[in-house]
C-alpha angles and dihedrals in degrees: 000000000000120000091246093057092046092054093049092050092060120085113267095225132024120226119251119235089254092052092049091052092044094069104109122200114201110214116186113240088232089069094054122086116258112249120222134189120248111181106313095336134086111226135188123202114239120198109244094227092053090046093051092046091051091046090055090048090054091057091065100038126080097235090057093051098053 
């Protein structure tokens, strides 16, 4: 690949931190788990398969290792 083509393939402008955080994703409330109250705590049921998958992901990502 020539240097000219490589330069044109890259984005012309990088997003600022504020722009990156400004991306809003609308998730319908119907897709979120329903919280319930147990004693004096609010709890949300988490599917075991999703929990285990996320737990494995944390082992290889920095925020999970701190």
